[in-house]
C-alpha positions in Angstrom: 0.0 0.0 0.0 1.3 3.4 -1.0 1.7 5.9 1.9 2.2 9.6 1.3 5.5 11.0 2.5 3.6 13.6 4.5 2.2 10.6 6.5 5.6 8.9 6.9 5.9 7.2 3.5 8.8 7.2 1.1 9.4 10.4 -0.8 9.3 10.3 -4.6 12.6 12.2 -4.8 15.3 12.8 -2.2 17.9 14.2 -4.5 18.1 18.0 -5.1 16.8 19.2 -8.5 19.7 20.5 -10.7 20.3 24.2 -10.3 19.4 26.6 -13.1 22.7 28.4 -13.6 23.2 29.9 -17.1 26.6 31.4 -16.2 29.4 29.7 -18.0 32.9 30.1 -19.4 31.8 32.8 -21.7 30.8 35.1 -18.8 34.0 34.3 -16.9 36.1 35.3 -19.9 34.1 38.5 -20.4 34.6 39.4 -16.7 38.3 38.7 -16.9 38.7 41.1 -19.9 37.0 43.9 -17.9 39.2 43.2 -14.9 42.3 43.2 -17.0 41.4 46.7 -18.4 41.0 47.9 -14.8 37.9 50.0 -15.6 35.0 48.5 -13.6 32.9 51.5 -14.3 33.3 54.6 -16.5 30.2 56.7 -15.6 30.6 60.3 -14.6 27.7 62.2 -13.0 28.3 65.3 -15.0 27.8 66.3 -18.7 30.8 64.6 -20.2 31.5 61.9 -22.8 31.5 59.4 -20.0 28.0 60.5 -18.8 26.7 57.5 -20.7 29.1 54.9 -19.2 31.9 52.7 -20.4 32.4 50.4 -23.4 30.6 47.4 -22.0 27.6 49.3 -20.9 27.3 51.1 -24.3 27.8 47.8 -26.2 25.1 46.1 -24.1 22.7 48.9 -24.8 23.4 48.7 -28.5 23.0 45.0 -28.7 19.8 45.0 -26.6 18.2 47.6 -28.8 19.1 45.6 -31.9 17.8 42.4 -30.4 14.4 43.8 -29.4 14.0 46.1 -32.4 13.9 49.4 -30.4 15.5 52.8 -30.9 16.8 53.2 -27.4 18.0 50.8 -24.6 19.2 52.2 -21.3 20.9 49.9 -18.8 20.4 50.3 -15.0 21.4 48.5 -11.9 18.0 46.7 -11.4 14.5 46.4 -12.8 13.3 48.3 -9.8 15.5 51.2 -10.7 14.2 50.9 -14.3 10.6 51.3 -13.0 11.5 54.3 -10.9 13.2 55.9 -13.9 10.2 55.2 -16.1 7.7 56.8 -13.7 10.0 59.8 -13.4 10.6 60.1 -17.1 6.8 60.1 -17.6 6.6 63.3 -15.6 4.4 61.8 -12.8 4.2 63.6 -9.5 2.2 64.6 -6.4 -1.5 64.4 -6.9 -1.3 62.0 -9.8 -2.6 58.5 -10.0 -1.0 55.5 -11.6 -3.0 52.4 -12.4 -1.1 49.3 -11.3 -1.4 45.5 -10.9 -2.0 44.1 -7.4 -0.5 40.8 -8.5 3.2 41.4 -9.1 6.5 42.2 -7.5 6.1 45.1 -5.2 8.1 47.6 -7.1 5.7 47.6 -10.0 3.3 49.5 -7.7 5.7 51.3 -5.3 7.4 53.0 -8.3 4.5 55.5 -8.3 5.1 56.2 -4.6 8.7 57.2 -5.3 7.3 60.3 -7.1 4.6 60.9 -4.5 1.9 59.6 -6.8 -0.8 57.3 -5.7 -1.1 53.7 -7.0 -4.6 52.6 -8.0 -5.0 48.9 -8.2 -7.0 47.4 -11.1 -8.1 43.8 -11.1 -6.5 41.0 -13.1 -7.7 38.6 -15.8 -8.6 35.2 -14.3 -7.2 33.4 -17.4 -3.9 35.2 -17.9 -3.4 37.0 -14.6 -2.4 40.3 -16.3 -4.3 43.6 -15.8 -7.9 43.4 -16.9 -8.7 46.1 -19.4 -12.3 46.5 -18.1 -11.0 47.1 -14.6 -8.5 49.6 -15.9 -11.2 51.6 -17.6 -13.2 51.7 -14.5 -10.3 53.0 -12.4 -9.4 55.9 -14.7 -10.0 59.5 -13.3 -8.9 62.9 -14.3 -5.8 62.3 -12.0 -4.6 59.2 -13.9 -1.4 59.8 -15.7 0.0 56.3 -16.5 -0.7 52.6 -16.5 2.0 50.2 -15.3 1.2 46.9 -17.0 3.0 43.7 -16.0 3.7 40.7 -18.3 3.2 38.5 -15.3 4.9 35.1 -15.2 6.0 35.7 -18.9 2.5 36.3 -20.3 2.2 39.5 -22.4 -0.5 41.9 -21.5 -3.6 42.6 -23.7 -1.6 45.3 -25.6 -4.2 46.2 -28.3 -7.0 46.8 -25.8 -5.0 48.5 -23.1 -3.0 50.6 -25.4 -6.2 51.8 -27.0 -7.5 52.7 -23.6 -4.3 54.6 -22.9 -4.5 56.5 -26.1 -8.1 57.4 -25.5 -7.2 59.0 -22.1 -3.8 60.3 -23.1 -1.9 58.0 -20.7 1.6 56.7 -20.7 2.0 52.8 -20.8 4.9 51.5 -18.8 5.4 47.8 -19.5 7.1 45.7 -16.8 8.5 42.8 -18.8 10.9 41.7 -16.1 9.5 38.2 -16.3 9.0 38.1 -20.1 12.2 38.5 -22.1 11.6 36.9 -25.4 7.8 36.7 -25.0 5.9 38.1 -27.9 2.5 39.6 -28.7 1.5 39.5 -32.4 5.1 39.2 -33.5 6.4 42.0 -31.3 8.6 41.5 -28.3 7.2 42.0 -24.8 8.8 45.1 -23.3 8.3 46.9 -26.6 4.5 47.0 -26.6 4.1 50.2 -24.5 5.7 53.6 -24.4 8.5 52.4 -22.0 9.5 48.8 -21.3 11.7 47.4 -18.6 13.6 44.1 -18.3 15.2 42.4 -15.3 18.7 40.9 -15.1 18.2 39.7 -11.5 19.8 36.4 -10.6 16.7 34.2 -10.8 15.4 35.6 -14.2 15.7 33.9 -17.6 19.1 35.6 -18.1 21.0 37.6 -15.5 24.0 39.5 -14.5 23.5 39.0 -10.7 21.6 42.3 -10.6 20.6 44.7 -13.4 17.9 45.9 -15.7 17.4 47.5 -19.1 14.8 50.1 -20.2 13.7 50.4 -23.8 11.7 53.1 -25.7 11.3 54.4 -29.2 10.7 58.0 -27.9 13.7 60.3 -28.0 12.5 62.6 -25.3 11.7 59.8 -22.9 15.1 58.2 -23.6 16.9 61.4 -22.7 15.0 61.7 -19.4 15.6 58.1 -18.6 19.4 58.5 -19.0 19.3 61.7 -16.9 17.4 60.2 -14.0 19.8 57.2 -14.1 22.8 59.5 -13.6 22.4 62.5 -11.3 20.1 64.6 -13.6 20.2 67.7 -11.5 24.0 68.0 -12.0 23.7 67.5 -15.8 20.7 69.4 -17.1 22.3 72.9 -17.3 25.4 71.9 -19.2 23.4 69.5 -21.4 20.8 72.2 -22.2 17.8 70.5 -20.9 14.8 72.8 -20.3 12.1 70.5 -19.0 13.2 70.1 -15.4 10.2 68.1 -14.1 11.5 65.1 -12.1 15.1 66.0 -13.1 16.4 64.9 -9.7 18.6 62.0 -10.5 19.9 59.0 -8.8 22.8 56.5 -9.2 21.1 53.7 -11.1 24.2 53.0 -13.1 25.2 49.5 -14.2 28.9 48.4 -13.8 31.1 47.2 -16.6 31.3 43.7 -15.1 27.5 43.4 -15.0 27.2 44.7 -18.6 29.9 42.3 -19.8 28.0 39.4 -18.2 24.7 40.6 -19.6 26.1 40.8 -23.1 27.0 37.1 -23.0 23.7 36.2 -21.4 21.7 38.0 -24.1 23.4 35.7 -26.7 21.9 32.7 -24.8 18.3 34.0 -24.4 16.8 32.3 -27.4 18.3 28.9 -26.6 17.4 29.1 -22.9 13.8 30.2 -23.7 13.3 27.4 -26.2 14.5 24.9 -23.7 12.1 26.3 -21.1 9.2 26.2 -23.6 10.0 22.6 -24.4 9.9 21.7 -20.7 6.5 23.5 -20.4 5.1 21.5 -23.2 6.3 18.2 -21.7 5.2 18.7 -18.1 1.9 20.4 -19.1 0.8 17.4 -21.1 1.3 15.1 -18.1 -0.1 17.4 -15.4 -3.2 18.0 -17.4 -4.0 14.3 -16.9 -4.7 15.0 -13.2 -8.4 15.9 -12.9 -8.0 18.6 -10.2 -5.3 20.5 -12.1 -5.9 22.9 -15.0 -2.8 24.2 -16.9 -2.9 27.9 -17.4 -3.8 29.3 -20.8 -1.7 31.4 -23.2 -3.2 34.5 -24.8 -4.1 34.2 -28.5 -1.3 35.4 -30.8 1.2 35.3 -28.0 4.4 33.5 -27.1 4.7 33.0 -23.4 8.2 33.0 -21.8 7.2 31.1 -18.6 9.2 32.7 -15.8 7.1 30.3 -13.7 4.2 28.1 -14.7 0.7 28.7 -13.3 -1.8 26.0 -12.6 -5.3 26.2 -11.3 -6.5 23.9 -8.5 -10.0 22.6 -8.5 -10.9 22.0 -4.9 -14.4 20.8 -5.7 -12.8 17.9 -7.7 -9.9 17.2 -5.3 -12.1 17.1 -2.2 -9.2 18.7 -0.2 -7.8 22.1 0.2 -5.2 23.5 -2.1 -2.9 24.1 0.8 -3.1 20.5 1.9 -2.5 19.3 -1.7 0.6 21.4 -2.1 1.9 20.5 1.3 1.7 16.8 0.5 3.4 17.3 -2.9 6.2 19.3 -1.4 6.8 16.5 1.1 7.4 14.2 -1.8 10.0 16.4 -3.5 13.3 18.2 -2.9 14.5 21.8 -3.4 16.8 23.0 -6.2 20.6 23.0 -5.8 21.9 26.5 -4.9 18.4 27.4 -3.5 18.1 24.8 -0.8 16.9 27.3 1.8 13.9 28.3 -0.3 12.2 24.9 -0.1 10.4 23.0 -2.8 9.5 25.5 -5.6 5.7 24.9 -5.6 3.4 27.3 -3.8 -0.1 28.4 -3.5 -0.8 31.7 -5.3 2.0 34.0 -6.4 2.2 37.1 -4.2 -0.4 38.4 -1.7 -2.3 41.2 -3.3 -0.1 44.2 -2.9 -2.8 46.5 -1.5 -2.9 44.3 1.6 0.7 45.4 2.6 0.9 47.6 5.7 1.9 50.7 3.7 -1.5 50.7 1.9 -3.6 49.5 4.8 -2.2 52.1 7.2 -1.7 54.8 4.5 1.8 55.7 5.7 4.3 56.8 3.2 6.7 59.8 3.4 6.9 61.8 6.6 4.4 62.0 9.5 1.7 63.5 7.3 1.5 60.2 5.3 2.3 61.5 1.8 1.3 60.7 -0.9 -1.8 59.1 0.5 -2.7 62.1 2.7 -0.9 64.7 0.6 -2.9 68.0 0.3 -2.3 67.9 -3.5 -4.1 64.6 -3.8 -7.8 65.1 -4.3 -8.9 61.6 -4.9 -10.5 58.9 -2.7 -8.5 55.9 -1.7 -9.7 52.4 -1.3 -7.2 49.6 -0.5 -9.8 47.4 1.3 -9.7 43.7 0.9 -12.2 42.8 -1.8 -11.3 45.6 -4.3 -9.8 43.1 -6.7 -11.9 40.0 -6.4 -10.4 38.1 -9.3 -6.9 38.6 -7.9 -8.0 37.5 -4.4 -9.8 34.4 -5.8 -6.7 33.4 -7.8 -4.3 34.0 -4.9 -6.2 32.7 -2.0 -8.2 29.9 -3.6 -7.1 28.6 -7.1 -3.7 29.4 -8.3 -0.6 27.2 -7.9 2.8 28.2 -9.3 6.0 26.2 -9.8 9.5 26.4 -11.3 10.0 22.9 -12.5 10.2 24.1 -16.1 13.6 25.8 -15.9 16.1 24.6 -18.6 18.2 22.6 -16.1 15.3 20.1 -15.7 15.4 17.0 -17.7 12.4 14.8 -18.6 13.4 12.4 -15.9 13.3 15.2 -13.3 10.0 16.4 -14.5 8.7 12.8 -14.4 9.5 12.8 -10.7 7.4 16.0 -10.3 4.5 14.5 -12.1 4.8 11.3 -10.1 4.5 13.3 -6.9 1.4 15.1 -8.2 -0.2 11.8 -9.2 0.8 10.1 -6.0 -1.0 12.8 -4.0 -4.0 12.8 -6.3 -4.4 9.0 -6.1 -4.0 8.9 -2.3 -5.7 12.2 -1.4 -8.1 10.4 0.9 -5.2 10.1 3.3 -5.4 13.9 3.6 -9.2 14.1 4.3 
C-alpha cells in the first residue's frame, strides 16, 4: 500500500533538483577582460562623454536595442530602478494616480510612490493574470497619468486593448517585462509594446548578471529623461541644455562594466534558454493536465509566453481537499533546487499576496508623518485599499492558483517525471489527507 510522504511514507525524490545556472565560461572570460582593463565603471555624474558609461555598458545597450528592435536601450542596476526611472521620465508627480497591478513584484506599484503619486489597483484577468482592461477603464480618473502593465509570469498583457484605452485617455503605458524577455505579442517583443518597457537581469530571471535591468523606448525625449534620472540629472541638465526640469532629480542607477559584460553574453543565450524552457513546459503540461483537479494555465491568443514560472489552477471541488493540503503533500514528496536549498520546494499556492494588503497601503503611511502621498494636500482623490477591491486577484491567490518552477532549462524529462509522479501520487492517495 502506498503511503504519502507527509504521513511517513517514502518520498518520490530525495535528490536535489539541478540548479538553473546559465553562467558559463563565456561570462567568466568576459569578466576577466574587464578586470584586465582595470575600468570596472566609467560613468561620470556630469555632462561629459562618460556620462553614458563605459564600453561594455554602451555595447550592451546597442546589442539589446538591436535584439528587441527598439530605438533606445538604457541599462540600469536593477529592474526596480528601471521602473523608478520610467515613472520619473513620464513626468508623474504629487496628486497624480498610476494604475497598477495588485499581483506582481512590489516595485511595480511602489514606483508610483517614489514620485509621490498614488497607486490605484485594477483587477486581473482570471485566465492570464495580467491587468484586466475592463477594470483599468473603471479606475481611470482625471488624475490618472499612466498605467504600469505587467507581463506576469511571462504572459504578455492585452496590448491592443489596453494601449487603445491609454491613447483614448492620453496615458503613458509602462510595460514591466521583467519576467517576459523573449515573449511576444502578435510578432512584437514583450517590453516593446508600450511607451516604455523594462527588463530584469536579477539572478533568478531567464538571463541575468546578478543584478541589473534594461529600459527600452522608441521615444527620443523619454530616452533622454531616462538617462538623466539614471545618472544625477540635477547636476547635468544645465550643461546639457535640458529645459524640462520636471523630475530631473537624478539617482545613481548605473550598471557596472562587469554586469554589462555578463549581460552581453547572457543575451546571446536568451533564445536557446527560452526554447529549452518552452520545451519543458510542453512536456510537463501534457502530463499534469491528466490530473483531474489540475488545470494548466492558458496562453493568450497570438502570444508567445516565456514562462518565468508556470501557473496551474487547482479545483478544490474535484480534489475534495484544500489547495494548501494538496501542495503540502506534494512538497513532502520532492526536494528543493541546488543553490536554492533554503527556499524549499518550488511549488506554492498563489503567487504574491495582493499588494494593497501590505501595511503601507492598509495604514496609509508613506513619506513623513503626514503620510504623503496618501494624505498629501495635493491629492484630491478617494483611496480604497480594502480587501475585496480586486476579487479576481484574491480568488486566484487565496483559492485557485498554484505556481511552480519545475520548467527551468536545467530540468530533464526524468526530473519532470518525478514532479509528475509526486502530483499523481498525492492525487491518487488524497483520501489520506481528508
